[in-house]
DOLUM-471630 format. One record per residue (C-alpha): x, z, y; residue number from 1; chain. Coordinates in nm, 2 decimals. Layout:
<nodes>
NODE | X | Z | Y | seq | mol
NODE | X | Z | Y | NUM | A
...
</nodes>
This chain:
<nodes>
NODE | X | Z | Y | seq | mol
NODE | -1.17 | 2.05 | -1.97 | 1 | A
NODE | -1.36 | 1.75 | -1.82 | 2 | A
NODE | -1.47 | 1.41 | -1.94 | 3 | A
NODE | -1.37 | 1.17 | -1.67 | 4 | A
NODE | -1.43 | 0.79 | -1.63 | 5 | A
NODE | -1.19 | 0.59 | -1.41 | 6 | A
NODE | -1.33 | 0.26 | -1.30 | 7 | A
NODE | -1.04 | 0.02 | -1.24 | 8 | A
NODE | -0.72 | 0.00 | -1.44 | 9 | A
NODE | -0.48 | -0.10 | -1.17 | 10 | A
NODE | -0.19 | 0.10 | -1.04 | 11 | A
NODE | -0.38 | 0.38 | -0.88 | 12 | A
NODE | -0.64 | 0.40 | -1.15 | 13 | A
NODE | -0.39 | 0.44 | -1.43 | 14 | A
NODE | -0.18 | 0.69 | -1.23 | 15 | A
NODE | -0.49 | 0.89 | -1.16 | 16 | A
NODE | -0.58 | 0.88 | -1.53 | 17 | A
NODE | -0.23 | 1.00 | -1.63 | 18 | A
NODE | -0.22 | 1.28 | -1.37 | 19 | A
NODE | -0.56 | 1.41 | -1.49 | 20 | A
NODE | -0.48 | 1.38 | -1.86 | 21 | A
NODE | -0.15 | 1.58 | -1.81 | 22 | A
NODE | -0.38 | 1.87 | -1.71 | 23 | A
NODE | -0.57 | 1.84 | -2.04 | 24 | A
NODE | -0.87 | 1.63 | -1.93 | 25 | A
NODE | -1.01 | 1.34 | -2.14 | 26 | A
NODE | -1.00 | 1.02 | -1.94 | 27 | A
NODE | -1.14 | 0.68 | -2.01 | 28 | A
NODE | -1.02 | 0.39 | -1.80 | 29 | A
NODE | -1.25 | 0.09 | -1.77 | 30 | A
NODE | -1.07 | -0.23 | -1.66 | 31 | A
NODE | -1.25 | -0.56 | -1.61 | 32 | A
NODE | -0.94 | -0.79 | -1.66 | 33 | A
NODE | -0.91 | -0.84 | -2.03 | 34 | A
NODE | -0.54 | -0.94 | -2.06 | 35 | A
NODE | -0.29 | -0.66 | -2.13 | 36 | A
NODE | 0.06 | -0.69 | -1.98 | 37 | A
NODE | 0.34 | -0.87 | -2.16 | 38 | A
NODE | 0.63 | -0.66 | -2.29 | 39 | A
NODE | 0.91 | -0.79 | -2.06 | 40 | A
NODE | 0.95 | -0.79 | -1.68 | 41 | A
NODE | 1.00 | -1.17 | -1.67 | 42 | A
NODE | 0.69 | -1.23 | -1.88 | 43 | A
NODE | 0.49 | -1.00 | -1.66 | 44 | A
NODE | 0.59 | -1.20 | -1.36 | 45 | A
NODE | 0.55 | -1.54 | -1.51 | 46 | A
NODE | 0.26 | -1.51 | -1.74 | 47 | A
NODE | 0.04 | -1.21 | -1.66 | 48 | A
NODE | -0.28 | -1.27 | -1.46 | 49 | A
NODE | -0.49 | -1.01 | -1.28 | 50 | A
NODE | -0.80 | -1.18 | -1.13 | 51 | A
NODE | -0.91 | -0.85 | -0.98 | 52 | A
NODE | -0.60 | -0.82 | -0.76 | 53 | A
NODE | -0.57 | -1.11 | -0.52 | 54 | A
NODE | -0.24 | -0.99 | -0.38 | 55 | A
NODE | -0.08 | -0.95 | -0.73 | 56 | A
NODE | 0.21 | -1.19 | -0.66 | 57 | A
NODE | 0.25 | -1.13 | -0.29 | 58 | A
NODE | 0.53 | -0.93 | -0.14 | 59 | A
NODE | 0.53 | -0.56 | -0.24 | 60 | A
NODE | 0.75 | -0.26 | -0.17 | 61 | A
NODE | 0.71 | 0.09 | -0.32 | 62 | A
NODE | 0.82 | 0.36 | -0.07 | 63 | A
NODE | 1.04 | 0.66 | -0.14 | 64 | A
NODE | 0.74 | 0.90 | -0.16 | 65 | A
NODE | 0.60 | 0.68 | -0.44 | 66 | A
NODE | 0.93 | 0.74 | -0.63 | 67 | A
NODE | 0.92 | 1.11 | -0.54 | 68 | A
NODE | 0.57 | 1.16 | -0.69 | 69 | A
NODE | 0.66 | 0.96 | -1.00 | 70 | A
NODE | 0.97 | 1.16 | -1.07 | 71 | A
NODE | 0.80 | 1.49 | -1.02 | 72 | A
NODE | 0.46 | 1.43 | -1.19 | 73 | A
NODE | 0.49 | 1.11 | -1.40 | 74 | A
NODE | 0.86 | 1.10 | -1.51 | 75 | A
NODE | 0.79 | 0.86 | -1.80 | 76 | A
NODE | 0.67 | 0.60 | -1.55 | 77 | A
NODE | 0.99 | 0.63 | -1.35 | 78 | A
NODE | 1.19 | 0.60 | -1.67 | 79 | A
NODE | 1.00 | 0.29 | -1.77 | 80 | A
NODE | 1.06 | 0.13 | -1.43 | 81 | A
NODE | 1.43 | 0.20 | -1.46 | 82 | A
NODE | 1.43 | 0.04 | -1.80 | 83 | A
NODE | 1.25 | -0.27 | -1.68 | 84 | A
NODE | 1.51 | -0.32 | -1.40 | 85 | A
NODE | 1.33 | -0.18 | -1.10 | 86 | A
NODE | 1.55 | -0.14 | -0.80 | 87 | A
NODE | 1.66 | 0.20 | -0.66 | 88 | A
NODE | 1.73 | 0.12 | -0.29 | 89 | A
NODE | 1.83 | 0.36 | -0.01 | 90 | A
NODE | 1.86 | 0.21 | 0.34 | 91 | A
NODE | 2.11 | 0.48 | 0.44 | 92 | A
NODE | 2.35 | 0.34 | 0.19 | 93 | A
NODE | 2.36 | -0.01 | 0.34 | 94 | A
NODE | 2.35 | 0.06 | 0.72 | 95 | A
NODE | 2.68 | 0.11 | 0.90 | 96 | A
NODE | 2.82 | 0.46 | 0.90 | 97 | A
NODE | 2.82 | 0.47 | 1.28 | 98 | A
NODE | 2.44 | 0.43 | 1.26 | 99 | A
NODE | 2.38 | 0.67 | 0.96 | 100 | A
NODE | 2.64 | 0.93 | 1.06 | 101 | A
NODE | 2.77 | 0.92 | 0.71 | 102 | A
NODE | 2.63 | 1.07 | 0.38 | 103 | A
NODE | 2.44 | 1.39 | 0.41 | 104 | A
NODE | 2.28 | 1.63 | 0.16 | 105 | A
NODE | 1.92 | 1.54 | 0.12 | 106 | A
NODE | 1.97 | 1.17 | 0.18 | 107 | A
NODE | 1.86 | 1.09 | -0.17 | 108 | A
NODE | 1.50 | 1.15 | -0.07 | 109 | A
NODE | 1.50 | 0.82 | 0.12 | 110 | A
NODE | 1.56 | 0.63 | -0.20 | 111 | A
NODE | 1.29 | 0.39 | -0.31 | 112 | A
NODE | 1.21 | 0.28 | -0.67 | 113 | A
NODE | 1.06 | -0.07 | -0.62 | 114 | A
NODE | 0.99 | -0.40 | -0.78 | 115 | A
NODE | 0.75 | -0.69 | -0.79 | 116 | A
NODE | 0.39 | -0.58 | -0.84 | 117 | A
NODE | 0.33 | -0.73 | -1.19 | 118 | A
NODE | 0.66 | -0.58 | -1.31 | 119 | A
NODE | 0.56 | -0.23 | -1.18 | 120 | A
NODE | 0.21 | -0.25 | -1.31 | 121 | A
NODE | 0.33 | -0.37 | -1.65 | 122 | A
NODE | 0.56 | -0.06 | -1.68 | 123 | A
NODE | 0.28 | 0.17 | -1.58 | 124 | A
NODE | 0.04 | 0.02 | -1.83 | 125 | A
NODE | 0.28 | 0.06 | -2.12 | 126 | A
NODE | 0.31 | 0.43 | -2.03 | 127 | A
NODE | -0.06 | 0.49 | -1.99 | 128 | A
NODE | -0.12 | 0.33 | -2.33 | 129 | A
NODE | 0.08 | 0.61 | -2.50 | 130 | A
NODE | -0.04 | 0.90 | -2.28 | 131 | A
NODE | -0.24 | 1.16 | -2.48 | 132 | A
NODE | -0.59 | 1.20 | -2.35 | 133 | A
NODE | -0.62 | 0.86 | -2.19 | 134 | A
NODE | -0.81 | 0.57 | -2.34 | 135 | A
NODE | -0.80 | 0.23 | -2.17 | 136 | A
NODE | -1.09 | -0.02 | -2.23 | 137 | A
NODE | -1.00 | -0.37 | -2.12 | 138 | A
NODE | -1.24 | -0.65 | -2.05 | 139 | A
NODE | -1.51 | -0.39 | -1.95 | 140 | A
NODE | -1.68 | -0.44 | -1.62 | 141 | A
NODE | -1.90 | -0.17 | -1.46 | 142 | A
NODE | -2.24 | -0.28 | -1.32 | 143 | A
NODE | -2.38 | 0.05 | -1.20 | 144 | A
NODE | -2.38 | 0.42 | -1.23 | 145 | A
NODE | -2.60 | 0.67 | -1.41 | 146 | A
NODE | -2.78 | 0.96 | -1.25 | 147 | A
NODE | -2.98 | 1.27 | -1.32 | 148 | A
NODE | -3.33 | 1.18 | -1.43 | 149 | A
NODE | -3.48 | 1.48 | -1.24 | 150 | A
NODE | -3.26 | 1.56 | -0.93 | 151 | A
NODE | -3.32 | 1.87 | -0.73 | 152 | A
NODE | -3.55 | 1.83 | -0.43 | 153 | A
NODE | -3.35 | 1.75 | -0.12 | 154 | A
NODE | -3.02 | 1.72 | -0.31 | 155 | A
NODE | -2.82 | 1.39 | -0.30 | 156 | A
NODE | -2.82 | 1.19 | -0.62 | 157 | A
NODE | -2.57 | 1.31 | -0.88 | 158 | A
NODE | -2.37 | 1.05 | -1.08 | 159 | A
NODE | -2.34 | 1.13 | -1.45 | 160 | A
NODE | -2.16 | 0.83 | -1.57 | 161 | A
NODE | -2.15 | 0.45 | -1.56 | 162 | A
NODE | -2.32 | 0.15 | -1.73 | 163 | A
NODE | -2.12 | -0.15 | -1.82 | 164 | A
NODE | -2.21 | -0.52 | -1.82 | 165 | A
NODE | -2.31 | -0.51 | -2.19 | 166 | A
NODE | -2.55 | -0.22 | -2.12 | 167 | A
NODE | -2.33 | 0.05 | -2.27 | 168 | A
NODE | -2.38 | 0.39 | -2.10 | 169 | A
NODE | -2.07 | 0.62 | -2.07 | 170 | A
NODE | -2.14 | 0.97 | -1.96 | 171 | A
NODE | -1.88 | 1.17 | -1.76 | 172 | A
NODE | -1.83 | 1.49 | -1.57 | 173 | A
NODE | -1.67 | 1.29 | -1.29 | 174 | A
NODE | -1.66 | 0.92 | -1.21 | 175 | A
NODE | -1.35 | 0.80 | -1.03 | 176 | A
NODE | -1.38 | 0.47 | -0.84 | 177 | A
NODE | -1.04 | 0.31 | -0.84 | 178 | A
NODE | -1.18 | -0.04 | -0.81 | 179 | A
NODE | -0.96 | -0.14 | -0.52 | 180 | A
NODE | -1.05 | -0.37 | -0.24 | 181 | A
NODE | -1.34 | -0.52 | -0.44 | 182 | A
NODE | -1.50 | -0.19 | -0.52 | 183 | A
NODE | -1.88 | -0.22 | -0.55 | 184 | A
NODE | -1.95 | 0.16 | -0.52 | 185 | A
NODE | -2.18 | 0.13 | -0.22 | 186 | A
NODE | -2.40 | -0.11 | -0.42 | 187 | A
NODE | -2.41 | 0.12 | -0.72 | 188 | A
NODE | -2.50 | 0.42 | -0.51 | 189 | A
NODE | -2.77 | 0.22 | -0.32 | 190 | A
NODE | -2.93 | 0.13 | -0.66 | 191 | A
NODE | -2.98 | 0.50 | -0.74 | 192 | A
NODE | -3.13 | 0.58 | -0.40 | 193 | A
NODE | -2.83 | 0.73 | -0.22 | 194 | A
NODE | -2.80 | 0.71 | 0.15 | 195 | A
NODE | -2.57 | 0.44 | 0.27 | 196 | A
NODE | -2.20 | 0.49 | 0.26 | 197 | A
NODE | -2.05 | 0.49 | 0.61 | 198 | A
NODE | -1.82 | 0.19 | 0.62 | 199 | A
NODE | -1.60 | 0.04 | 0.89 | 200 | A
NODE | -1.46 | -0.30 | 0.80 | 201 | A
NODE | -1.29 | -0.59 | 0.98 | 202 | A
NODE | -1.06 | -0.88 | 0.90 | 203 | A
NODE | -0.72 | -0.75 | 0.98 | 204 | A
NODE | -0.64 | -1.08 | 1.16 | 205 | A
NODE | -0.30 | -1.14 | 0.99 | 206 | A
NODE | -0.19 | -1.42 | 0.75 | 207 | A
NODE | 0.11 | -1.41 | 0.52 | 208 | A
NODE | 0.33 | -1.70 | 0.40 | 209 | A
NODE | 0.57 | -1.57 | 0.14 | 210 | A
NODE | 0.82 | -1.68 | -0.13 | 211 | A
NODE | 1.02 | -1.50 | -0.39 | 212 | A
NODE | 1.39 | -1.56 | -0.48 | 213 | A
NODE | 1.64 | -1.46 | -0.74 | 214 | A
NODE | 2.02 | -1.43 | -0.71 | 215 | A
NODE | 2.27 | -1.56 | -0.97 | 216 | A
NODE | 2.45 | -1.23 | -1.01 | 217 | A
NODE | 2.18 | -0.97 | -0.96 | 218 | A
NODE | 2.30 | -0.88 | -0.61 | 219 | A
NODE | 2.09 | -0.86 | -0.29 | 220 | A
NODE | 2.15 | -1.03 | 0.04 | 221 | A
NODE | 2.30 | -0.81 | 0.31 | 222 | A
NODE | 2.06 | -0.63 | 0.53 | 223 | A
NODE | 2.10 | -0.71 | 0.90 | 224 | A
NODE | 1.80 | -0.52 | 1.02 | 225 | A
NODE | 1.49 | -0.34 | 0.90 | 226 | A
NODE | 1.27 | -0.51 | 0.63 | 227 | A
NODE | 0.99 | -0.57 | 0.89 | 228 | A
NODE | 1.13 | -0.74 | 1.20 | 229 | A
NODE | 0.89 | -0.82 | 1.49 | 230 | A
NODE | 0.96 | -1.13 | 1.69 | 231 | A
NODE | 0.75 | -1.29 | 1.96 | 232 | A
NODE | 0.45 | -1.43 | 1.77 | 233 | A
NODE | 0.56 | -1.37 | 1.41 | 234 | A
NODE | 0.71 | -1.09 | 1.20 | 235 | A
NODE | 0.96 | -1.14 | 0.92 | 236 | A
NODE | 0.96 | -0.94 | 0.60 | 237 | A
NODE | 1.25 | -0.91 | 0.36 | 238 | A
NODE | 1.17 | -0.69 | 0.06 | 239 | A
NODE | 1.42 | -0.62 | -0.22 | 240 | A
NODE | 1.27 | -0.60 | -0.57 | 241 | A
NODE | 1.36 | -0.57 | -0.94 | 242 | A
NODE | 1.62 | -0.76 | -1.15 | 243 | A
NODE | 1.80 | -0.93 | -0.86 | 244 | A
NODE | 1.48 | -1.07 | -0.70 | 245 | A
NODE | 1.33 | -1.02 | -0.36 | 246 | A
NODE | 1.05 | -1.15 | -0.14 | 247 | A
NODE | 1.06 | -1.32 | 0.21 | 248 | A
NODE | 0.76 | -1.35 | 0.42 | 249 | A
NODE | 0.63 | -1.47 | 0.76 | 250 | A
NODE | 0.34 | -1.27 | 0.91 | 251 | A
NODE | 0.14 | -1.40 | 1.20 | 252 | A
NODE | -0.20 | -1.41 | 1.36 | 253 | A
NODE | -0.46 | -1.61 | 1.17 | 254 | A
NODE | -0.55 | -1.76 | 1.51 | 255 | A
NODE | -0.21 | -1.93 | 1.54 | 256 | A
NODE | -0.31 | -2.27 | 1.41 | 257 | A
NODE | 0.03 | -2.45 | 1.42 | 258 | A
NODE | 0.19 | -2.19 | 1.19 | 259 | A
NODE | -0.05 | -2.29 | 0.92 | 260 | A
NODE | 0.20 | -2.57 | 0.85 | 261 | A
NODE | 0.41 | -2.31 | 0.68 | 262 | A
NODE | 0.21 | -2.36 | 0.37 | 263 | A
NODE | 0.44 | -2.65 | 0.31 | 264 | A
NODE | 0.77 | -2.54 | 0.14 | 265 | A
NODE | 1.00 | -2.75 | 0.36 | 266 | A
NODE | 0.83 | -2.64 | 0.68 | 267 | A
NODE | 0.84 | -2.27 | 0.57 | 268 | A
NODE | 1.21 | -2.31 | 0.48 | 269 | A
NODE | 1.30 | -2.46 | 0.82 | 270 | A
NODE | 1.10 | -2.19 | 1.01 | 271 | A
NODE | 1.26 | -1.90 | 0.82 | 272 | A
NODE | 1.60 | -2.06 | 0.86 | 273 | A
NODE | 1.56 | -2.04 | 1.24 | 274 | A
NODE | 1.58 | -1.66 | 1.23 | 275 | A
NODE | 1.95 | -1.57 | 1.21 | 276 | A
NODE | 1.91 | -1.22 | 1.07 | 277 | A
NODE | 1.68 | -1.35 | 0.79 | 278 | A
NODE | 1.80 | -1.70 | 0.71 | 279 | A
NODE | 2.05 | -1.59 | 0.45 | 280 | A
NODE | 1.77 | -1.43 | 0.24 | 281 | A
NODE | 1.65 | -1.78 | 0.14 | 282 | A
NODE | 1.99 | -1.91 | 0.04 | 283 | A
NODE | 1.92 | -1.85 | -0.33 | 284 | A
NODE | 1.71 | -1.98 | -0.62 | 285 | A
NODE | 1.34 | -1.98 | -0.53 | 286 | A
NODE | 1.11 | -1.86 | -0.81 | 287 | A
NODE | 0.78 | -1.94 | -0.63 | 288 | A
NODE | 0.63 | -2.19 | -0.39 | 289 | A
NODE | 0.48 | -2.06 | -0.07 | 290 | A
NODE | 0.20 | -1.81 | -0.14 | 291 | A
NODE | -0.06 | -1.76 | 0.13 | 292 | A
NODE | -0.27 | -1.46 | 0.18 | 293 | A
NODE | -0.54 | -1.44 | 0.45 | 294 | A
NODE | -0.88 | -1.28 | 0.51 | 295 | A
NODE | -0.74 | -0.93 | 0.44 | 296 | A
NODE | -0.98 | -0.66 | 0.52 | 297 | A
NODE | -0.92 | -0.33 | 0.69 | 298 | A
NODE | -1.19 | -0.11 | 0.55 | 299 | A
NODE | -1.27 | 0.27 | 0.55 | 300 | A
NODE | -1.55 | 0.43 | 0.36 | 301 | A
NODE | -1.70 | 0.78 | 0.41 | 302 | A
NODE | -1.90 | 0.92 | 0.13 | 303 | A
NODE | -1.98 | 1.24 | 0.32 | 304 | A
NODE | -2.19 | 1.15 | 0.63 | 305 | A
NODE | -2.27 | 1.41 | 0.90 | 306 | A
NODE | -2.14 | 1.68 | 0.66 | 307 | A
NODE | -2.37 | 1.58 | 0.37 | 308 | A
NODE | -2.25 | 1.38 | 0.06 | 309 | A
NODE | -2.44 | 1.06 | 0.00 | 310 | A
NODE | -2.40 | 1.13 | -0.37 | 311 | A
NODE | -2.21 | 1.37 | -0.60 | 312 | A
NODE | -2.03 | 1.32 | -0.92 | 313 | A
NODE | -1.83 | 1.01 | -0.79 | 314 | A
NODE | -1.51 | 1.00 | -0.59 | 315 | A
NODE | -1.33 | 0.70 | -0.45 | 316 | A
NODE | -0.95 | 0.68 | -0.46 | 317 | A
NODE | -0.69 | 0.44 | -0.31 | 318 | A
NODE | -0.82 | 0.11 | -0.18 | 319 | A
NODE | -1.17 | 0.19 | -0.29 | 320 | A
NODE | -1.17 | 0.46 | -0.03 | 321 | A
NODE | -0.96 | 0.29 | 0.25 | 322 | A
NODE | -0.75 | -0.03 | 0.25 | 323 | A
NODE | -0.54 | -0.18 | 0.53 | 324 | A
NODE | -0.31 | -0.47 | 0.61 | 325 | A
NODE | -0.02 | -0.44 | 0.37 | 326 | A
NODE | 0.26 | -0.55 | 0.61 | 327 | A
NODE | 0.42 | -0.21 | 0.63 | 328 | A
NODE | 0.41 | -0.16 | 0.25 | 329 | A
NODE | 0.20 | 0.15 | 0.25 | 330 | A
NODE | -0.09 | 0.07 | 0.03 | 331 | A
NODE | 0.04 | 0.16 | -0.32 | 332 | A
NODE | 0.21 | 0.47 | -0.19 | 333 | A
NODE | -0.10 | 0.59 | -0.01 | 334 | A
NODE | -0.30 | 0.53 | -0.32 | 335 | A
NODE | -0.06 | 0.74 | -0.53 | 336 | A
NODE | -0.08 | 1.02 | -0.27 | 337 | A
NODE | -0.46 | 1.00 | -0.30 | 338 | A
NODE | -0.43 | 1.01 | -0.69 | 339 | A
NODE | -0.22 | 1.33 | -0.66 | 340 | A
NODE | -0.48 | 1.48 | -0.43 | 341 | A
NODE | -0.75 | 1.40 | -0.69 | 342 | A
NODE | -0.55 | 1.58 | -0.96 | 343 | A
NODE | -0.53 | 1.88 | -0.73 | 344 | A
NODE | -0.91 | 1.86 | -0.65 | 345 | A
NODE | -0.99 | 1.88 | -1.02 | 346 | A
NODE | -0.74 | 2.16 | -1.07 | 347 | A
NODE | -0.89 | 2.38 | -0.80 | 348 | A
NODE | -1.26 | 2.31 | -0.82 | 349 | A
NODE | -1.52 | 2.36 | -1.09 | 350 | A
NODE | -1.68 | 2.01 | -1.14 | 351 | A
NODE | -2.01 | 2.19 | -1.21 | 352 | A
NODE | -2.02 | 2.26 | -0.84 | 353 | A
NODE | -2.09 | 1.90 | -0.76 | 354 | A
NODE | -2.17 | 1.95 | -0.40 | 355 | A
NODE | -1.86 | 2.16 | -0.34 | 356 | A
NODE | -1.64 | 1.90 | -0.51 | 357 | A
NODE | -1.78 | 1.62 | -0.29 | 358 | A
NODE | -1.72 | 1.81 | 0.03 | 359 | A
NODE | -1.37 | 1.93 | -0.08 | 360 | A
NODE | -1.28 | 1.57 | -0.17 | 361 | A
NODE | -1.38 | 1.45 | 0.17 | 362 | A
NODE | -1.17 | 1.72 | 0.32 | 363 | A
NODE | -0.86 | 1.65 | 0.11 | 364 | A
NODE | -0.89 | 1.28 | 0.19 | 365 | A
NODE | -0.91 | 1.35 | 0.56 | 366 | A
NODE | -0.61 | 1.58 | 0.55 | 367 | A
NODE | -0.37 | 1.40 | 0.31 | 368 | A
NODE | -0.46 | 1.03 | 0.34 | 369 | A
NODE | -0.65 | 0.96 | 0.66 | 370 | A
NODE | -0.36 | 1.02 | 0.90 | 371 | A
NODE | -0.15 | 0.75 | 0.72 | 372 | A
NODE | -0.45 | 0.51 | 0.72 | 373 | A
NODE | -0.52 | 0.57 | 1.09 | 374 | A
NODE | -0.16 | 0.52 | 1.19 | 375 | A
NODE | -0.14 | 0.20 | 0.99 | 376 | A
NODE | -0.45 | 0.06 | 1.16 | 377 | A
NODE | -0.33 | 0.17 | 1.50 | 378 | A
NODE | 0.00 | -0.01 | 1.45 | 379 | A
NODE | -0.18 | -0.33 | 1.32 | 380 | A
NODE | -0.42 | -0.35 | 1.61 | 381 | A
NODE | -0.14 | -0.33 | 1.86 | 382 | A
NODE | 0.10 | -0.56 | 1.68 | 383 | A
NODE | -0.18 | -0.83 | 1.64 | 384 | A
NODE | -0.26 | -0.80 | 2.01 | 385 | A
NODE | 0.11 | -0.83 | 2.09 | 386 | A
NODE | 0.14 | -1.14 | 1.87 | 387 | A
NODE | -0.16 | -1.30 | 2.03 | 388 | A
NODE | -0.03 | -1.23 | 2.38 | 389 | A
NODE | 0.30 | -1.40 | 2.30 | 390 | A
NODE | 0.11 | -1.69 | 2.15 | 391 | A
NODE | -0.06 | -1.73 | 2.49 | 392 | A
NODE | 0.27 | -1.71 | 2.67 | 393 | A
NODE | 0.20 | -1.36 | 2.81 | 394 | A
NODE | 0.39 | -1.03 | 2.78 | 395 | A
NODE | 0.21 | -0.76 | 2.59 | 396 | A
NODE | 0.10 | -0.47 | 2.82 | 397 | A
NODE | -0.07 | -0.15 | 2.72 | 398 | A
NODE | -0.08 | 0.21 | 2.84 | 399 | A
NODE | -0.14 | 0.35 | 2.49 | 400 | A
NODE | 0.12 | 0.63 | 2.48 | 401 | A
NODE | 0.11 | 0.65 | 2.10 | 402 | A
NODE | 0.21 | 0.28 | 2.07 | 403 | A
NODE | 0.47 | 0.31 | 2.34 | 404 | A
NODE | 0.63 | 0.62 | 2.18 | 405 | A
NODE | 0.62 | 0.45 | 1.84 | 406 | A
NODE | 0.81 | 0.15 | 1.98 | 407 | A
NODE | 1.06 | 0.39 | 2.14 | 408 | A
NODE | 1.10 | 0.57 | 1.81 | 409 | A
NODE | 1.19 | 0.25 | 1.63 | 410 | A
NODE | 1.44 | 0.16 | 1.90 | 411 | A
NODE | 1.60 | 0.50 | 1.91 | 412 | A
NODE | 1.63 | 0.52 | 1.53 | 413 | A
NODE | 1.94 | 0.30 | 1.55 | 414 | A
NODE | 2.11 | 0.51 | 1.81 | 415 | A
NODE | 2.11 | 0.86 | 1.66 | 416 | A
NODE | 2.15 | 0.96 | 1.29 | 417 | A
NODE | 1.91 | 1.25 | 1.33 | 418 | A
NODE | 1.64 | 1.03 | 1.48 | 419 | A
NODE | 1.71 | 0.77 | 1.22 | 420 | A
NODE | 1.63 | 1.02 | 0.94 | 421 | A
NODE | 1.31 | 1.13 | 1.12 | 422 | A
NODE | 1.21 | 0.77 | 1.15 | 423 | A
NODE | 1.28 | 0.70 | 0.78 | 424 | A
NODE | 1.08 | 1.01 | 0.69 | 425 | A
NODE | 0.77 | 0.86 | 0.85 | 426 | A
NODE | 0.83 | 0.52 | 0.70 | 427 | A
NODE | 0.87 | 0.68 | 0.36 | 428 | A
NODE | 0.53 | 0.85 | 0.41 | 429 | A
NODE | 0.66 | 1.20 | 0.37 | 430 | A
NODE | 0.50 | 1.29 | 0.70 | 431 | A
NODE | 0.28 | 1.12 | 0.95 | 432 | A
NODE | 0.45 | 0.98 | 1.26 | 433 | A
NODE | 0.24 | 1.21 | 1.48 | 434 | A
NODE | 0.35 | 1.51 | 1.28 | 435 | A
NODE | 0.72 | 1.42 | 1.30 | 436 | A
NODE | 0.72 | 1.34 | 1.67 | 437 | A
NODE | 0.55 | 1.68 | 1.74 | 438 | A
NODE | 0.86 | 1.86 | 1.62 | 439 | A
NODE | 1.03 | 2.04 | 1.91 | 440 | A
NODE | 1.25 | 1.82 | 2.12 | 441 | A
NODE | 1.22 | 1.50 | 1.91 | 442 | A
NODE | 0.98 | 1.30 | 2.14 | 443 | A
NODE | 1.20 | 1.38 | 2.44 | 444 | A
NODE | 1.51 | 1.27 | 2.25 | 445 | A
NODE | 1.34 | 0.95 | 2.15 | 446 | A
NODE | 1.24 | 0.87 | 2.51 | 447 | A
NODE | 1.59 | 0.95 | 2.63 | 448 | A
NODE | 1.76 | 0.72 | 2.38 | 449 | A
NODE | 1.50 | 0.44 | 2.43 | 450 | A
NODE | 1.57 | 0.42 | 2.80 | 451 | A
NODE | 1.89 | 0.23 | 2.73 | 452 | A
NODE | 1.81 | -0.14 | 2.71 | 453 | A
NODE | 1.86 | -0.30 | 2.37 | 454 | A
NODE | 1.94 | -0.66 | 2.28 | 455 | A
NODE | 1.64 | -0.86 | 2.17 | 456 | A
NODE | 1.63 | -0.98 | 1.81 | 457 | A
NODE | 1.79 | -1.32 | 1.78 | 458 | A
NODE | 1.52 | -1.57 | 1.69 | 459 | A
NODE | 1.29 | -1.84 | 1.83 | 460 | A
NODE | 1.03 | -1.76 | 2.10 | 461 | A
NODE | 0.68 | -1.87 | 2.04 | 462 | A
NODE | 0.74 | -2.18 | 2.25 | 463 | A
NODE | 1.05 | -2.27 | 2.05 | 464 | A
NODE | 0.87 | -2.21 | 1.72 | 465 | A
NODE | 0.58 | -2.43 | 1.83 | 466 | A
NODE | 0.83 | -2.70 | 1.92 | 467 | A
NODE | 1.00 | -2.67 | 1.58 | 468 | A
NODE | 0.66 | -2.69 | 1.40 | 469 | A
NODE | 0.55 | -2.99 | 1.60 | 470 | A
NODE | 0.86 | -3.18 | 1.50 | 471 | A
</nodes>
């Protein structure tokens, strides 16, 4: 059994630690934020701070595959979430029967187990604290990695542990970087003479304006469309959460200067109220002011460059490996898929074969995670271009067949129960959209259904929105 150090005690880091410990490994989690979670869901939301997670109180949604992995591999976490009031939500139970085609065997796989981020993290932290084989050290920041004193000639540096801010050295058979969007792994590796990590990064270009609400009786507002609804120059987001709470957001281009007025609560309220399918979601008790998130990075890192690892003994998981715009709610679920892949890597490979482990991890990441990341980035780039086109008063035109087929898929999902379930399968991250649409006959059926014109979503155009904001 291996000694493993996980750098970062967030959602992905803790789930990685528990998955590895269930296989008998000894895992130490090092988390720089010193404060442990409060015991109750309300206290976690109102009192807990996580300086290392800038999106901690922004809108979150945990997809059905997240629940599926928890119930199969970490059932104690699923039970803790249920006990804390997390919401089990299945869109097939709230759409009209003429759209869903009625209840079918297997529809339970589309159920999500979701909640506000602090509530979900607090439940996970309570479970990890009692998991045999896992030790969590809070208030411990990592400043670098350790390496072999005499590496083999021509071999990449091999990481043998970490050094913390107080100078303590912690040796490990494997170091797992779960440091999230702020991961400093490239700096650590540069300091031990590794070749540069290949990194692609860019500001995703979106800005979020979001509030959370609570109902008096624990019920949720009726759903009159998908959670993410694209309009001319904005998208709206309505995400059910735990204990009768939910989040409502406006997403737009960071270049759309007039919309910045939505930082003001009254302006935000008036703008959201102008969207008929969403306005009723804010007719409740607000539990936050308007939270703004901008400067969100899309970033991908490759630790195997031209077939050769830049270093061995360290693997990056979750956002430390790749992070994207969170508008489609994929980040935490992709991170848990990656953690599950890490568990399988350590099961199937001898960590003494450091080079083989590094190459195998790169392959697993490319097969299990990269397709979801690529599709998320592809959607984001087109949606941002579409928003900017409408902002400039122009229709959005593209000959990108993948985007056009994806838009047709969304339109067709409301016109055929079988297509709807295929569409939900991709949204739940059970399969990539490319993989689903490659199934015999599905793409043709989607194109056939999408030929029928649909009614546009009722809501203000960009010109009408600009007029509203100027007044």
